[in-house]
C-alpha positions as CSV (number, residue, x, y, z in Angstrom):
1,X,119.7,4.4,-25.2
2,X,119.6,4.9,-29.0
3,X,117.0,6.3,-31.2
4,X,116.0,2.8,-32.4
5,X,115.6,1.1,-28.9
6,X,112.3,-0.4,-28.2
7,X,112.2,1.3,-24.8
8,X,112.0,4.9,-26.0
9,X,109.1,6.6,-24.5
10,X,107.5,9.5,-26.4
11,X,106.8,12.6,-24.4
12,X,103.1,13.4,-24.1
13,X,101.8,15.9,-26.6
14,X,100.5,18.2,-23.8
15,X,102.2,18.4,-20.4
16,X,99.7,17.3,-17.7
17,X,99.1,19.5,-14.8
18,X,101.7,18.9,-12.2
19,X,100.5,17.2,-9.0
20,X,100.0,19.3,-5.9
21,X,102.8,19.4,-3.3
22,X,100.8,17.2,-0.9
23,X,100.6,14.5,-3.5
24,X,104.4,14.8,-4.1
25,X,105.2,14.6,-0.4
26,X,102.9,11.5,-0.1
27,X,104.5,9.8,-3.1
28,X,108.0,10.5,-1.6
29,X,106.9,9.0,1.7
30,X,105.6,5.9,-0.1
31,X,108.8,5.5,-2.1
32,X,110.9,5.8,1.1
33,X,108.7,3.1,2.7
34,X,109.5,0.8,-0.2
35,X,113.2,1.7,-0.3
36,X,114.7,-1.2,1.7
37,X,115.6,-4.6,0.1
38,X,113.6,-6.6,2.8
39,X,110.5,-4.4,2.2
40,X,110.8,-4.9,-1.5
41,X,111.0,-8.7,-0.9
42,X,108.0,-8.6,1.3
43,X,105.9,-6.8,-1.3
44,X,107.0,-9.3,-3.9
45,X,105.9,-12.1,-1.6
46,X,102.6,-10.5,-0.9
47,X,101.8,-9.9,-4.6
48,X,101.0,-13.5,-5.1
49,X,99.1,-14.2,-1.9
50,X,98.5,-12.9,1.7
51,X,101.0,-14.2,4.2
52,X,101.5,-14.3,7.9
53,X,104.8,-13.4,9.6
54,X,106.2,-16.9,9.9
55,X,105.6,-17.5,6.2
56,X,107.6,-14.4,5.3
57,X,110.3,-15.4,7.8
58,X,110.6,-18.8,6.1
59,X,110.4,-17.4,2.5
60,X,112.9,-14.6,3.1
61,X,115.2,-16.3,5.6
62,X,115.1,-13.2,7.8
63,X,114.4,-13.1,11.5
64,X,110.9,-12.6,12.9
65,X,111.7,-9.3,14.6
66,X,113.2,-7.9,11.4
67,X,110.1,-9.0,9.4
68,X,107.8,-7.4,12.0
69,X,109.8,-4.2,12.0
70,X,109.6,-3.9,8.2
71,X,105.9,-4.8,8.2
72,X,105.2,-1.9,10.7
73,X,106.9,0.5,8.2
74,X,104.9,-0.8,5.3
75,X,101.7,-0.7,7.3
76,X,102.3,2.8,8.5
77,X,102.8,3.9,4.9
78,X,99.6,2.2,3.8
79,X,101.3,-0.4,1.7
80,X,100.0,-3.4,3.6
81,X,97.2,-4.2,6.0
82,X,97.0,-6.9,8.5
83,X,93.9,-9.0,9.2
84,X,93.7,-11.1,12.3
85,X,93.0,-14.8,11.7
86,X,92.9,-16.6,15.0
87,X,96.2,-16.1,16.7
88,X,97.9,-14.9,13.5
89,X,97.9,-11.7,11.5
90,X,97.7,-12.2,7.8
91,X,99.3,-9.4,5.8
92,X,98.2,-8.4,2.3
93,X,98.9,-5.5,-0.1
94,X,96.5,-2.7,0.1
95,X,96.4,-2.5,-3.8
96,X,98.1,-3.9,-6.8
97,X,99.6,-0.6,-7.9
98,X,102.3,-1.0,-5.2
99,X,103.3,-4.4,-6.5
100,X,103.6,-2.9,-10.0
101,X,105.9,-0.2,-8.8
102,X,108.2,-2.8,-7.2
103,X,108.1,-5.2,-10.1
104,X,108.9,-2.4,-12.6
105,X,111.8,-1.2,-10.4
106,X,113.3,-4.7,-10.2
107,X,112.7,-5.3,-13.9
108,X,114.4,-2.0,-14.7
109,X,117.5,-2.9,-12.7
110,X,117.7,-6.3,-14.2
111,X,117.6,-4.8,-17.7
112,X,120.4,-2.5,-16.9
113,X,122.7,-5.3,-15.7
């Protein structure tokens, strides 16, 4: 990156207080939960609308057991929640910050290639 690139980020004038170790551990756990291509794809699907398992299976061309396994990881990490609707469970993102993390990561990789 050169001095004249549009993506240069200026450092803050004052260093913020570092987060506590508990926050750093929790952030690491969250990033590990997002660190699988199928889980990234699930988050990208859920950013537009809530989906049930069979919709994710169809959209991602992945088996139902694999989608369910990844949803369990995302749910345990607090990334998604499931709401029962009749016989189905509809999954949604807990908040939009998580979608932004994934979108920014994908955009960054695409810029580099």
